[in-house]
PQR file with spaces between the fields and no chain letter, atoms N, CA, C, O and H, PARSE charges and radii, in Angstrom:
ATOM       1  N    UNK     1       4.023  -19.755  -12.783 -0.4000 1.5000
ATOM       2  CA   UNK     1       3.336  -18.598  -12.228 -0.0000 2.0000
ATOM       3  C    UNK     1       4.265  -17.908  -11.240  0.5500 1.7000
ATOM       4  O    UNK     1       4.973  -18.562  -10.475 -0.5500 1.4000
ATOM       5  N    UNK     2       4.253  -16.617  -11.265 -0.4000 1.5000
ATOM       6  CA   UNK     2       5.100  -15.814  -10.405 -0.0000 2.0000
ATOM       7  C    UNK     2       4.667  -15.951   -8.946  0.5500 1.7000
ATOM       8  O    UNK     2       3.475  -16.035   -8.651 -0.5500 1.4000
ATOM       9  H    UNK     2       3.677  -16.086  -11.887  0.4000 1.0000
ATOM      10  N    UNK     3       5.634  -15.973   -8.043 -0.4000 1.5000
ATOM      11  CA   UNK     3       5.344  -16.129   -6.617 -0.0000 2.0000
ATOM      12  C    UNK     3       4.529  -14.957   -6.080  0.5500 1.7000
ATOM      13  O    UNK     3       3.720  -15.138   -5.169 -0.5500 1.4000
ATOM      14  H    UNK     3       6.602  -15.904   -8.282  0.4000 1.0000
ATOM      15  N    UNK     4       4.727  -13.760   -6.628 -0.4000 1.5000
ATOM      16  CA   UNK     4       3.948  -12.600   -6.167 -0.0000 2.0000
ATOM      17  C    UNK     4       2.481  -12.729   -6.550  0.5500 1.7000
ATOM      18  O    UNK     4       1.609  -12.285   -5.804 -0.5500 1.4000
ATOM      19  H    UNK     4       5.383  -13.613   -7.367  0.4000 1.0000
ATOM      20  N    UNK     5       2.194  -13.335   -7.713 -0.4000 1.5000
ATOM      21  CA   UNK     5       0.798  -13.550   -8.100 -0.0000 2.0000
ATOM      22  C    UNK     5       0.129  -14.541   -7.161  0.5500 1.7000
ATOM      23  O    UNK     5      -1.025  -14.363   -6.770 -0.5500 1.4000
ATOM      24  H    UNK     5       2.903  -13.696   -8.319  0.4000 1.0000
ATOM      25  N    UNK     6       0.859  -15.577   -6.807 -0.4000 1.5000
ATOM      26  CA   UNK     6       0.304  -16.578   -5.882 -0.0000 2.0000
ATOM      27  C    UNK     6       0.031  -15.940   -4.522  0.5500 1.7000
ATOM      28  O    UNK     6      -1.016  -16.175   -3.919 -0.5500 1.4000
ATOM      29  H    UNK     6       1.796  -15.722   -7.125  0.4000 1.0000
ATOM      30  N    UNK     7       0.983  -15.128   -4.041 -0.4000 1.5000
ATOM      31  CA   UNK     7       0.781  -14.446   -2.761 -0.0000 2.0000
ATOM      32  C    UNK     7      -0.439  -13.518   -2.814  0.5500 1.7000
ATOM      33  O    UNK     7      -1.217  -13.450   -1.862 -0.5500 1.4000
ATOM      34  H    UNK     7       1.834  -14.937   -4.530  0.4000 1.0000
ATOM      35  N    UNK     8      -0.596  -12.816   -3.921 -0.4000 1.5000
ATOM      36  CA   UNK     8      -1.720  -11.889   -4.052 -0.0000 2.0000
ATOM      37  C    UNK     8      -3.053  -12.622   -4.105  0.5500 1.7000
ATOM      38  O    UNK     8      -4.035  -12.165   -3.520 -0.5500 1.4000
ATOM      39  H    UNK     8       0.036  -12.872   -4.694  0.4000 1.0000
ATOM      40  N    UNK     9      -3.098  -13.743   -4.794 -0.4000 1.5000
ATOM      41  CA   UNK     9      -4.332  -14.521   -4.854 -0.0000 2.0000
ATOM      42  C    UNK     9      -4.677  -15.083   -3.486  0.5500 1.7000
ATOM      43  O    UNK     9      -5.840  -15.073   -3.083 -0.5500 1.4000
ATOM      44  H    UNK     9      -2.300  -14.115   -5.269  0.4000 1.0000
ATOM      45  N    UNK    10      -3.666  -15.575   -2.766 -0.4000 1.5000
ATOM      46  CA   UNK    10      -3.908  -16.068   -1.405 -0.0000 2.0000
ATOM      47  C    UNK    10      -4.397  -14.933   -0.520  0.5500 1.7000
ATOM      48  O    UNK    10      -5.289  -15.132    0.306 -0.5500 1.4000
ATOM      49  H    UNK    10      -2.721  -15.583   -3.094  0.4000 1.0000
ATOM      50  N    UNK    11      -3.827  -13.752   -0.681 -0.4000 1.5000
ATOM      51  CA   UNK    11      -4.271  -12.597    0.104 -0.0000 2.0000
ATOM      52  C    UNK    11      -5.721  -12.237   -0.207  0.5500 1.7000
ATOM      53  O    UNK    11      -6.480  -11.886    0.696 -0.5500 1.4000
ATOM      54  H    UNK    11      -3.103  -13.591   -1.351  0.4000 1.0000
ATOM      55  N    UNK    12      -6.105  -12.323   -1.472 -0.4000 1.5000
ATOM      56  CA   UNK    12      -7.495  -12.045   -1.845 -0.0000 2.0000
ATOM      57  C    UNK    12      -8.436  -13.037   -1.184  0.5500 1.7000
ATOM      58  O    UNK    12      -9.505  -12.658   -0.705 -0.5500 1.4000
ATOM      59  H    UNK    12      -5.488  -12.608   -2.205  0.4000 1.0000
ATOM      60  N    UNK    13      -8.049  -14.294   -1.155 -0.4000 1.5000
ATOM      61  CA   UNK    13      -8.886  -15.314   -0.511 -0.0000 2.0000
ATOM      62  C    UNK    13      -8.971  -15.061    0.992  0.5500 1.7000
ATOM      63  O    UNK    13     -10.038  -15.205    1.589 -0.5500 1.4000
ATOM      64  H    UNK    13      -7.181  -14.602   -1.543  0.4000 1.0000
ATOM      65  N    UNK    14      -7.854  -14.685    1.600 -0.4000 1.5000
ATOM      66  CA   UNK    14      -7.852  -14.397    3.040 -0.0000 2.0000
ATOM      67  C    UNK    14      -8.743  -13.206    3.354  0.5500 1.7000
ATOM      68  O    UNK    14      -9.494  -13.233    4.329 -0.5500 1.4000
ATOM      69  H    UNK    14      -6.987  -14.567    1.115  0.4000 1.0000
ATOM      70  N    UNK    15      -8.667  -12.161    2.537 -0.4000 1.5000
ATOM      71  CA   UNK    15      -9.514  -10.982    2.744 -0.0000 2.0000
ATOM      72  C    UNK    15     -10.989  -11.357    2.630  0.5500 1.7000
ATOM      73  O    UNK    15     -11.806  -10.929    3.445 -0.5500 1.4000
ATOM      74  H    UNK    15      -8.057  -12.139    1.745  0.4000 1.0000
ATOM      75  N    UNK    16     -11.326  -12.153    1.624 -0.4000 1.5000
ATOM      76  CA   UNK    16     -12.723  -12.554    1.430 -0.0000 2.0000
ATOM      77  C    UNK    16     -13.224  -13.421    2.579  0.5500 1.7000
ATOM      78  O    UNK    16     -14.342  -13.224    3.056 -0.5500 1.4000
ATOM      79  H    UNK    16     -10.662  -12.501    0.962  0.4000 1.0000
ATOM      80  N    UNK    17     -12.420  -14.369    3.025 -0.4000 1.5000
ATOM      81  CA   UNK    17     -12.830  -15.232    4.139 -0.0000 2.0000
ATOM      82  C    UNK    17     -12.970  -14.429    5.426  0.5500 1.7000
ATOM      83  O    UNK    17     -13.916  -14.637    6.185 -0.5500 1.4000
ATOM      84  H    UNK    17     -11.512  -14.528    2.637  0.4000 1.0000
ATOM      85  N    UNK    18     -12.039  -13.514    5.678 -0.4000 1.5000
ATOM      86  CA   UNK    18     -12.128  -12.682    6.882 -0.0000 2.0000
ATOM      87  C    UNK    18     -13.382  -11.822    6.852  0.5500 1.7000
ATOM      88  O    UNK    18     -14.063  -11.666    7.865 -0.5500 1.4000
ATOM      89  H    UNK    18     -11.270  -13.345    5.061  0.4000 1.0000
ATOM      90  N    UNK    19     -13.683  -11.265    5.681 -0.4000 1.5000
ATOM      91  CA   UNK    19     -14.891  -10.462    5.569 -0.0000 2.0000
ATOM      92  C    UNK    19     -16.139  -11.309    5.806  0.5500 1.7000
ATOM      93  O    UNK    19     -17.042  -10.906    6.540 -0.5500 1.4000
ATOM      94  H    UNK    19     -13.130  -11.391    4.858  0.4000 1.0000
ATOM      95  N    UNK    20     -16.182  -12.484    5.179 -0.4000 1.5000
ATOM      96  CA   UNK    20     -17.351  -13.347    5.353 -0.0000 2.0000
ATOM      97  C    UNK    20     -17.492  -13.829    6.795  0.5500 1.7000
ATOM      98  O    UNK    20     -18.598  -14.140    7.237 -0.5500 1.4000
ATOM      99  H    UNK    20     -15.449  -12.811    4.582  0.4000 1.0000
ATOM     100  N    UNK    21     -16.389  -13.894    7.527 -0.4000 1.5000
ATOM     101  CA   UNK    21     -16.452  -14.305    8.933 -0.0000 2.0000
ATOM     102  C    UNK    21     -17.119  -13.238    9.797  0.5500 1.7000
ATOM     103  O    UNK    21     -17.811  -13.570   10.760 -0.5500 1.4000
ATOM     104  H    UNK    21     -15.490  -13.641    7.168  0.4000 1.0000
ATOM     105  N    UNK    22     -16.919  -11.954    9.464 -0.4000 1.5000
ATOM     106  CA   UNK    22     -17.522  -10.896   10.290 -0.0000 2.0000
ATOM     107  C    UNK    22     -18.875  -10.425    9.764  0.5500 1.7000
ATOM     108  O    UNK    22     -19.551   -9.641   10.431 -0.5500 1.4000
ATOM     109  H    UNK    22     -16.357  -11.684    8.681  0.4000 1.0000
ATOM     110  N    UNK    23     -19.282  -10.883    8.590 -0.4000 1.5000
ATOM     111  CA   UNK    23     -20.562  -10.446    8.021 -0.0000 2.0000
ATOM     112  C    UNK    23     -21.769  -10.780    8.903  0.5500 1.7000
ATOM     113  O    UNK    23     -22.655   -9.935    9.029 -0.5500 1.4000
ATOM     114  H    UNK    23     -18.733  -11.520    8.048  0.4000 1.0000
ATOM     115  N    UNK    24     -21.853  -11.966    9.521 -0.4000 1.5000
ATOM     116  CA   UNK    24     -23.006  -12.216   10.406 -0.0000 2.0000
ATOM     117  C    UNK    24     -23.098  -11.232   11.580  0.5500 1.7000
ATOM     118  O    UNK    24     -24.196  -10.880   12.012 -0.5500 1.4000
ATOM     119  H    UNK    24     -21.133  -12.652    9.419  0.4000 1.0000
ATOM     120  N    UNK    25     -21.954  -10.794   12.088 -0.4000 1.5000
ATOM     121  CA   UNK    25     -21.957   -9.809   13.164 -0.0000 2.0000
ATOM     122  C    UNK    25     -22.510   -8.477   12.674  0.5500 1.7000
ATOM     123  O    UNK    25     -23.265   -7.814   13.386 -0.5500 1.4000
ATOM     124  H    UNK    25     -21.062  -11.080   11.737  0.4000 1.0000
ATOM     125  N    UNK    26     -22.137   -8.090   11.468 -0.4000 1.5000
ATOM     126  CA   UNK    26     -22.647   -6.839   10.891 -0.0000 2.0000
ATOM     127  C    UNK    26     -24.156   -6.926   10.707  0.5500 1.7000
ATOM     128  O    UNK    26     -24.882   -5.988   11.035 -0.5500 1.4000
ATOM     129  H    UNK    26     -21.523   -8.628   10.890  0.4000 1.0000
ATOM     130  N    UNK    27     -24.618   -8.043   10.188 -0.4000 1.5000
ATOM     131  CA   UNK    27     -26.058   -8.212    9.948 -0.0000 2.0000
ATOM     132  C    UNK    27     -26.834   -8.185   11.258  0.5500 1.7000
ATOM     133  O    UNK    27     -27.834   -7.476   11.368 -0.5500 1.4000
ATOM     134  H    UNK    27     -24.028   -8.804    9.922  0.4000 1.0000
ATOM     135  N    UNK    28     -26.385   -8.948   12.251 -0.4000 1.5000
ATOM     136  CA   UNK    28     -27.129   -8.988   13.520 -0.0000 2.0000
ATOM     137  C    UNK    28     -27.090   -7.639   14.230  0.5500 1.7000
ATOM     138  O    UNK    28     -28.063   -7.261   14.881 -0.5500 1.4000
ATOM     139  H    UNK    28     -25.573   -9.524   12.162  0.4000 1.0000
ATOM     140  N    UNK    29     -26.000   -6.919   14.117 -0.4000 1.5000
ATOM     141  CA   UNK    29     -25.910   -5.605   14.759 -0.0000 2.0000
ATOM     142  C    UNK    29     -26.875   -4.608   14.130  0.5500 1.7000
ATOM     143  O    UNK    29     -27.519   -3.831   14.835 -0.5500 1.4000
ATOM     144  H    UNK    29     -25.209   -7.226   13.588  0.4000 1.0000
ATOM     145  N    UNK    30     -26.976   -4.630   12.805 -0.4000 1.5000
ATOM     146  CA   UNK    30     -27.891   -3.680   12.164 -0.0000 2.0000
ATOM     147  C    UNK    30     -29.350   -4.046   12.421  0.5500 1.7000
ATOM     148  O    UNK    30     -30.193   -3.164   12.578 -0.5500 1.4000
ATOM     149  H    UNK    30     -26.454   -5.261   12.232  0.4000 1.0000
ATOM     150  N    UNK    31     -29.645   -5.324   12.465 -0.4000 1.5000
ATOM     151  CA   UNK    31     -31.020   -5.733   12.779 -0.0000 2.0000
ATOM     152  C    UNK    31     -31.385   -5.313   14.194  0.5500 1.7000
ATOM     153  O    UNK    31     -32.482   -4.811   14.434 -0.5500 1.4000
ATOM     154  H    UNK    31     -28.959   -6.041   12.338  0.4000 1.0000
ATOM     155  N    UNK    32     -30.472   -5.517   15.122 -0.4000 1.5000
ATOM     156  CA   UNK    32     -30.715   -5.105   16.507 -0.0000 2.0000
ATOM     157  C    UNK    32     -30.863   -3.590   16.602  0.5500 1.7000
ATOM     158  O    UNK    32     -31.740   -3.089   17.307 -0.5500 1.4000
ATOM     159  H    UNK    32     -29.581   -5.925   14.927  0.4000 1.0000
ATOM     160  N    UNK    33     -30.009   -2.866   15.894 -0.4000 1.5000
ATOM     161  CA   UNK    33     -30.087   -1.404   15.935 -0.0000 2.0000
ATOM     162  C    UNK    33     -31.402   -0.909   15.352  0.5500 1.7000
ATOM     163  O    UNK    33     -31.994    0.036   15.874 -0.5500 1.4000
ATOM     164  H    UNK    33     -29.297   -3.272   15.322  0.4000 1.0000
ATOM     165  N    UNK    34     -31.859   -1.532   14.287 -0.4000 1.5000
ATOM     166  CA   UNK    34     -33.131   -1.118   13.685 -0.0000 2.0000
ATOM     167  C    UNK    34     -34.309   -1.414   14.600  0.5500 1.7000
ATOM     168  O    UNK    34     -35.271   -0.649   14.649 -0.5500 1.4000
ATOM     169  H    UNK    34     -31.378   -2.299   13.863  0.4000 1.0000
ATOM     170  N    UNK    35     -34.234   -2.515   15.319 -0.4000 1.5000
ATOM     171  CA   UNK    35     -35.373   -2.925   16.132 -0.0000 2.0000
ATOM     172  C    UNK    35     -35.454   -2.224   17.476  0.5500 1.7000
ATOM     173  O    UNK    35     -36.552   -2.010   17.990 -0.5500 1.4000
ATOM     174  H    UNK    35     -33.452   -3.137   15.279  0.4000 1.0000
ATOM     175  N    UNK    36     -34.331   -1.864   18.049 -0.4000 1.5000
ATOM     176  CA   UNK    36     -34.356   -1.414   19.444 -0.0000 2.0000
ATOM     177  C    UNK    36     -34.088    0.067   19.665  0.5500 1.7000
ATOM     178  O    UNK    36     -34.214    0.536   20.796 -0.5500 1.4000
ATOM     179  H    UNK    36     -33.439   -2.037   17.632  0.4000 1.0000
ATOM     180  N    UNK    37     -33.730    0.811   18.650 -0.4000 1.5000
ATOM     181  CA   UNK    37     -33.367    2.209   18.891 -0.0000 2.0000
ATOM     182  C    UNK    37     -34.532    3.174   18.794  0.5500 1.7000
ATOM     183  O    UNK    37     -34.385    4.342   19.152 -0.5500 1.4000
ATOM     184  H    UNK    37     -33.628    0.430   17.731  0.4000 1.0000
ATOM     185  N    UNK    38     -35.667    2.731   18.328 -0.4000 1.5000
ATOM     186  CA   UNK    38     -36.822    3.612   18.250 -0.0000 2.0000
ATOM     187  C    UNK    38     -36.763    4.593   17.102  0.5500 1.7000
ATOM     188  O    UNK    38     -37.348    5.673   17.182 -0.5500 1.4000
ATOM     189  H    UNK    38     -35.786    1.782   18.037  0.4000 1.0000
ATOM     190  N    UNK    39     -36.075    4.242   16.047 -0.4000 1.5000
ATOM     191  CA   UNK    39     -35.995    5.129   14.888 -0.0000 2.0000
ATOM     192  C    UNK    39     -37.193    4.891   13.981  0.5500 1.7000
ATOM     193  O    UNK    39     -37.840    3.846   14.043 -0.5500 1.4000
ATOM     194  H    UNK    39     -35.600    3.365   15.982  0.4000 1.0000
ATOM     195  N    UNK    40     -37.477    5.875   13.141 -0.4000 1.5000
ATOM     196  CA   UNK    40     -38.645    5.742   12.266 -0.0000 2.0000
ATOM     197  C    UNK    40     -38.350    4.773   11.116  0.5500 1.7000
ATOM     198  O    UNK    40     -37.224    4.301   10.961 -0.5500 1.4000
ATOM     199  H    UNK    40     -36.952    6.724   13.090  0.4000 1.0000
ATOM     200  N    UNK    41     -39.364    4.492   10.328 -0.4000 1.5000
ATOM     201  CA   UNK    41     -39.264    3.472    9.276 -0.0000 2.0000
ATOM     202  C    UNK    41     -38.269    3.852    8.187  0.5500 1.7000
ATOM     203  O    UNK    41     -37.553    2.991    7.675 -0.5500 1.4000
ATOM     204  H    UNK    41     -40.278    4.876   10.454  0.4000 1.0000
ATOM     205  N    UNK    42     -38.216    5.120    7.832 -0.4000 1.5000
ATOM     206  CA   UNK    42     -37.300    5.544    6.772 -0.0000 2.0000
ATOM     207  C    UNK    42     -35.846    5.381    7.208  0.5500 1.7000
ATOM     208  O    UNK    42     -35.013    4.894    6.444 -0.5500 1.4000
ATOM     209  H    UNK    42     -38.797    5.819    8.248  0.4000 1.0000
ATOM     210  N    UNK    43     -35.551    5.787    8.423 -0.4000 1.5000
ATOM     211  CA   UNK    43     -34.195    5.642    8.940 -0.0000 2.0000
ATOM     212  C    UNK    43     -33.837    4.178    9.125  0.5500 1.7000
ATOM     213  O    UNK    43     -32.700    3.773    8.879 -0.5500 1.4000
ATOM     214  H    UNK    43     -36.228    6.183    9.043  0.4000 1.0000
ATOM     215  N    UNK    44     -34.799    3.392    9.555 -0.4000 1.5000
ATOM     216  CA   UNK    44     -34.571    1.959    9.711 -0.0000 2.0000
ATOM     217  C    UNK    44     -34.240    1.298    8.384  0.5500 1.7000
ATOM     218  O    UNK    44     -33.411    0.389    8.331 -0.5500 1.4000
ATOM     219  H    UNK    44     -35.722    3.721    9.755  0.4000 1.0000
ATOM     220  N    UNK    45     -34.882    1.746    7.313 -0.4000 1.5000
ATOM     221  CA   UNK    45     -34.588    1.202    5.987 -0.0000 2.0000
ATOM     222  C    UNK    45     -33.168    1.525    5.559  0.5500 1.7000
ATOM     223  O    UNK    45     -32.496    0.702    4.937 -0.5500 1.4000
ATOM     224  H    UNK    45     -35.555    2.484    7.356  0.4000 1.0000
ATOM     225  N    UNK    46     -32.718    2.713    5.889 -0.4000 1.5000
ATOM     226  CA   UNK    46     -31.343    3.089    5.552 -0.0000 2.0000
ATOM     227  C    UNK    46     -30.349    2.278    6.377  0.5500 1.7000
ATOM     228  O    UNK    46     -29.329    1.830    5.852 -0.5500 1.4000
ATOM     229  H    UNK    46     -33.263    3.382    6.395  0.4000 1.0000
ATOM     230  N    UNK    47     -30.636    2.086    7.654 -0.4000 1.5000
ATOM     231  CA   UNK    47     -29.756    1.289    8.513 -0.0000 2.0000
ATOM     232  C    UNK    47     -29.700   -0.154    8.009  0.5500 1.7000
ATOM     233  O    UNK    47     -28.652   -0.794    8.088 -0.5500 1.4000
ATOM     234  H    UNK    47     -31.464    2.449    8.080  0.4000 1.0000
ATOM     235  N    UNK    48     -30.803   -0.663    7.497 -0.4000 1.5000
ATOM     236  CA   UNK    48     -30.830   -2.030    6.989 -0.0000 2.0000
ATOM     237  C    UNK    48     -29.994   -2.206    5.721  0.5500 1.7000
ATOM     238  O    UNK    48     -29.708   -3.337    5.328 -0.5500 1.4000
ATOM     239  H    UNK    48     -31.654   -0.143    7.433  0.4000 1.0000
ATOM     240  N    UNK    49     -29.602   -1.117    5.080 -0.4000 1.5000
ATOM     241  CA   UNK    49     -28.745   -1.204    3.896 -0.0000 2.0000
ATOM     242  C    UNK    49     -27.262   -1.342    4.240  0.5500 1.7000
ATOM     243  O    UNK    49     -26.450   -1.610    3.354 -0.5500 1.4000
ATOM     244  H    UNK    49     -29.834   -0.198    5.398  0.4000 1.0000
ATOM     245  N    UNK    50     -26.902   -1.167    5.492 -0.4000 1.5000
ATOM     246  CA   UNK    50     -25.490   -1.241    5.893 -0.0000 2.0000
ATOM     247  C    UNK    50     -24.861   -2.586    5.535  0.5500 1.7000
ATOM     248  O    UNK    50     -23.742   -2.587    5.023 -0.5500 1.4000
ATOM     249  H    UNK    50     -27.562   -0.949    6.211  0.4000 1.0000
ATOM     250  N    UNK    51     -25.508   -3.737    5.771 -0.4000 1.5000
ATOM     251  CA   UNK    51     -24.873   -5.002    5.360 -0.0000 2.0000
ATOM     252  C    UNK    51     -24.644   -5.094    3.851  0.5500 1.7000
ATOM     253  O    UNK    51     -23.652   -5.677    3.415 -0.5500 1.4000
ATOM     254  H    UNK    51     -26.418   -3.736    6.187  0.4000 1.0000
ATOM     255  N    UNK    52     -25.537   -4.535    3.061 -0.4000 1.5000
ATOM     256  CA   UNK    52     -25.343   -4.545    1.612 -0.0000 2.0000
ATOM     257  C    UNK    52     -24.110   -3.742    1.226  0.5500 1.7000
ATOM     258  O    UNK    52     -23.305   -4.187    0.407 -0.5500 1.4000
ATOM     259  H    UNK    52     -26.343   -4.062    3.415  0.4000 1.0000
ATOM     260  N    UNK    53     -23.964   -2.572    1.809 -0.4000 1.5000
ATOM     261  CA   UNK    53     -22.800   -1.735    1.519 -0.0000 2.0000
ATOM     262  C    UNK    53     -21.519   -2.427    1.990  0.5500 1.7000
ATOM     263  O    UNK    53     -20.497   -2.381    1.306 -0.5500 1.4000
ATOM     264  H    UNK    53     -24.618   -2.211    2.474  0.4000 1.0000
ATOM     265  N    UNK    54     -21.580   -3.066    3.154 -0.4000 1.5000
ATOM     266  CA   UNK    54     -20.416   -3.783    3.663 -0.0000 2.0000
ATOM     267  C    UNK    54     -20.068   -4.963    2.758  0.5500 1.7000
ATOM     268  O    UNK    54     -18.890   -5.228    2.519 -0.5500 1.4000
ATOM     269  H    UNK    54     -22.411   -3.104    3.710  0.4000 1.0000
ATOM     270  N    UNK    55     -21.068   -5.668    2.257 -0.4000 1.5000
ATOM     271  CA   UNK    55     -20.815   -6.801    1.358 -0.0000 2.0000
ATOM     272  C    UNK    55     -20.158   -6.339    0.067  0.5500 1.7000
ATOM     273  O    UNK    55     -19.200   -6.956   -0.401 -0.5500 1.4000
ATOM     274  H    UNK    55     -22.026   -5.452    2.451  0.4000 1.0000
ATOM     275  N    UNK    56     -20.663   -5.266   -0.506 -0.4000 1.5000
ATOM     276  CA   UNK    56     -20.076   -4.736   -1.740 -0.0000 2.0000
ATOM     277  C    UNK    56     -18.633   -4.299   -1.486  0.5500 1.7000
ATOM     278  O    UNK    56     -17.753   -4.537   -2.314 -0.5500 1.4000
ATOM     279  H    UNK    56     -21.441   -4.764   -0.127  0.4000 1.0000
ATOM     280  N    UNK    57     -18.397   -3.668   -0.353 -0.4000 1.5000
ATOM     281  CA   UNK    57     -17.039   -3.232   -0.023 -0.0000 2.0000
ATOM     282  C    UNK    57     -16.073   -4.382    0.175  0.5500 1.7000
ATOM     283  O    UNK    57     -14.961   -4.358   -0.351 -0.5500 1.4000
ATOM     284  H    UNK    57     -19.111   -3.476    0.320  0.4000 1.0000
ATOM     285  N    UNK    58     -16.487   -5.385    0.926 -0.4000 1.5000
ATOM     286  CA   UNK    58     -15.613   -6.536    1.186 -0.0000 2.0000
ATOM     287  C    UNK    58     -15.302   -7.332   -0.063  0.5500 1.7000
ATOM     288  O    UNK    58     -14.154   -7.709   -0.296 -0.5500 1.4000
ATOM     289  H    UNK    58     -17.392   -5.405    1.353  0.4000 1.0000
ATOM     290  N    UNK    59     -16.318   -7.587   -0.863 -0.4000 1.5000
ATOM     291  CA   UNK    59     -16.111   -8.325   -2.106 -0.0000 2.0000
ATOM     292  C    UNK    59     -15.309   -7.477   -3.092  0.5500 1.7000
ATOM     293  O    UNK    59     -14.497   -8.002   -3.854 -0.5500 1.4000
ATOM     294  H    UNK    59     -17.251   -7.280   -0.673  0.4000 1.0000
ATOM     295  N    UNK    60     -15.539   -6.176   -3.071 -0.4000 1.5000
ATOM     296  CA   UNK    60     -14.784   -5.280   -3.950 -0.0000 2.0000
ATOM     297  C    UNK    60     -13.301   -5.256   -3.615  0.5500 1.7000
ATOM     298  O    UNK    60     -12.462   -5.269   -4.516 -0.5500 1.4000
ATOM     299  H    UNK    60     -16.198   -5.749   -2.452  0.4000 1.0000
ATOM     300  N    UNK    61     -12.970   -5.220   -2.335 -0.4000 1.5000
ATOM     301  CA   UNK    61     -11.565   -5.220   -1.932 -0.0000 2.0000
ATOM     302  C    UNK    61     -10.895   -6.532   -2.319  0.5500 1.7000
ATOM     303  O    UNK    61      -9.779   -6.532   -2.838 -0.5500 1.4000
ATOM     304  H    UNK    61     -13.652   -5.210   -1.603  0.4000 1.0000
ATOM     305  N    UNK    62     -11.572   -7.650   -2.068 -0.4000 1.5000
ATOM     306  CA   UNK    62     -11.011   -8.948   -2.455 -0.0000 2.0000
ATOM     307  C    UNK    62     -10.865   -9.038   -3.968  0.5500 1.7000
ATOM     308  O    UNK    62      -9.876   -9.577   -4.463 -0.5500 1.4000
ATOM     309  H    UNK    62     -12.479   -7.650   -1.646  0.4000 1.0000
ATOM     310  N    UNK    63     -11.834   -8.519   -4.701 -0.4000 1.5000
ATOM     311  CA   UNK    63     -11.746   -8.513   -6.154 -0.0000 2.0000
ATOM     312  C    UNK    63     -10.624   -7.638   -6.656  0.5500 1.7000
ATOM     313  O    UNK    63      -9.950   -7.985   -7.626 -0.5500 1.4000
ATOM     314  H    UNK    63     -12.638   -8.081   -4.299  0.4000 1.0000
ATOM     315  N    UNK    64     -10.413   -6.503   -6.007 -0.4000 1.5000
ATOM     316  CA   UNK    64      -9.326   -5.617   -6.402 -0.0000 2.0000
ATOM     317  C    UNK    64      -7.968   -6.278   -6.195  0.5500 1.7000
ATOM     318  O    UNK    64      -7.081   -6.169   -7.042 -0.5500 1.4000
ATOM     319  H    UNK    64     -10.960   -6.221   -5.219  0.4000 1.0000
ATOM     320  N    UNK    65      -7.809   -6.962   -5.069 -0.4000 1.5000
ATOM     321  CA   UNK    65      -6.553   -7.665   -4.812 -0.0000 2.0000
ATOM     322  C    UNK    65      -6.337   -8.754   -5.853  0.5500 1.7000
ATOM     323  O    UNK    65      -5.229   -8.910   -6.365 -0.5500 1.4000
ATOM     324  H    UNK    65      -8.529   -7.051   -4.381  0.4000 1.0000
ATOM     325  N    UNK    66      -7.386   -9.509   -6.172 -0.4000 1.5000
ATOM     326  CA   UNK    66      -7.263  -10.559   -7.185 -0.0000 2.0000
ATOM     327  C    UNK    66      -6.995   -9.969   -8.563  0.5500 1.7000
ATOM     328  O    UNK    66      -6.219  -10.536   -9.331 -0.5500 1.4000
ATOM     329  H    UNK    66      -8.287   -9.382   -5.756  0.4000 1.0000
ATOM     330  N    UNK    67      -7.619   -8.844   -8.890 -0.4000 1.5000
ATOM     331  CA   UNK    67      -7.398   -8.195  -10.174 -0.0000 2.0000
ATOM     332  C    UNK    67      -5.965   -7.723  -10.296  0.5500 1.7000
ATOM     333  O    UNK    67      -5.340   -7.889  -11.344 -0.5500 1.4000
ATOM     334  H    UNK    67      -8.250   -8.383   -8.265  0.4000 1.0000
ATOM     335  N    UNK    68      -5.442   -7.139   -9.235 -0.4000 1.5000
ATOM     336  CA   UNK    68      -4.048   -6.703   -9.237 -0.0000 2.0000
ATOM     337  C    UNK    68      -3.104   -7.888   -9.452  0.5500 1.7000
ATOM     338  O    UNK    68      -2.092   -7.773  -10.145 -0.5500 1.4000
ATOM     339  H    UNK    68      -5.949   -7.004   -8.384  0.4000 1.0000
ATOM     340  N    UNK    69      -3.451   -9.033   -8.847 -0.4000 1.5000
ATOM     341  CA   UNK    69      -2.623  -10.225   -9.010 -0.0000 2.0000
ATOM     342  C    UNK    69      -2.670  -10.727  -10.442  0.5500 1.7000
ATOM     343  O    UNK    69      -1.643  -11.104  -11.006 -0.5500 1.4000
ATOM     344  H    UNK    69      -4.273   -9.127   -8.284  0.4000 1.0000
ATOM     345  N    UNK    70      -3.849  -10.732  -11.027 -0.4000 1.5000
ATOM     346  CA   UNK    70      -3.998  -11.212  -12.412 -0.0000 2.0000
ATOM     347  C    UNK    70      -3.337  -10.266  -13.394  0.5500 1.7000
ATOM     348  O    UNK    70      -2.791  -10.698  -14.409 -0.5500 1.4000
ATOM     349  H    UNK    70      -4.683  -10.426  -10.569  0.4000 1.0000
ATOM     350  N    UNK    71      -3.386   -8.977  -13.096 -0.4000 1.5000
ATOM     351  CA   UNK    71      -2.800   -7.980  -13.966 -0.0000 2.0000
ATOM     352  C    UNK    71      -1.281   -8.000  -13.888  0.5500 1.7000
ATOM     353  O    UNK    71      -0.600   -7.594  -14.829 -0.5500 1.4000
ATOM     354  H    UNK    71      -3.829   -8.626  -12.271  0.4000 1.0000
ATOM     355  N    UNK    72      -0.759   -8.466  -12.783 -0.4000 1.5000
ATOM     356  CA   UNK    72       0.674   -8.525  -12.634 -0.0000 2.0000
ATOM     357  C    UNK    72       1.253   -7.436  -11.763  0.5500 1.7000
ATOM     358  O    UNK    72       2.467   -7.351  -11.581 -0.5500 1.4000
ATOM     359  H    UNK    72      -1.312   -8.797  -12.018  0.4000 1.0000
ATOM     360  N    UNK    73       0.378   -6.602  -11.223 -0.4000 1.5000
ATOM     361  CA   UNK    73       0.847   -5.539  -10.332 -0.0000 2.0000
ATOM     362  C    UNK    73       1.079   -6.069   -8.932  0.5500 1.7000
ATOM     363  O    UNK    73       0.818   -7.237   -8.642 -0.5500 1.4000
ATOM     364  H    UNK    73      -0.608   -6.672  -11.371  0.4000 1.0000
ATOM     365  N    UNK    74       1.566   -5.206   -8.078 -0.4000 1.5000
ATOM     366  CA   UNK    74       1.765   -5.602   -6.694 -0.0000 2.0000
ATOM     367  C    UNK    74       0.545   -5.223   -5.888  0.5500 1.7000
ATOM     368  O    UNK    74      -0.157   -4.271   -6.230 -0.5500 1.4000
ATOM     369  H    UNK    74       1.778   -4.257   -8.314  0.4000 1.0000
ATOM     370  N    UNK    75       0.288   -5.949   -4.834 -0.4000 1.5000
ATOM     371  CA   UNK    75      -0.893   -5.672   -4.018 -0.0000 2.0000
ATOM     372  C    UNK    75      -0.576   -4.732   -2.901  0.5500 1.7000
ATOM     373  O    UNK    75      -1.458   -4.390   -2.113 -0.5500 1.4000
ATOM     374  H    UNK    75       0.858   -6.722   -4.557  0.4000 1.0000
């Protein structure tokens, strides 16, 4: 296996672990913001979607790095 592929796979794992490390902070911040800012129910529902969007983004970036490694491109 090429050394660049190994580096890219390790980078994908690092990106995923780093994202998962900050995910609880994102979740608690949005819950606090929804509960304490006095916004209406519709806006609160939209704010509660922020962790979902962040999860899709973080997993997507890690997946993109891994895909680039599997494809043989550079990251």
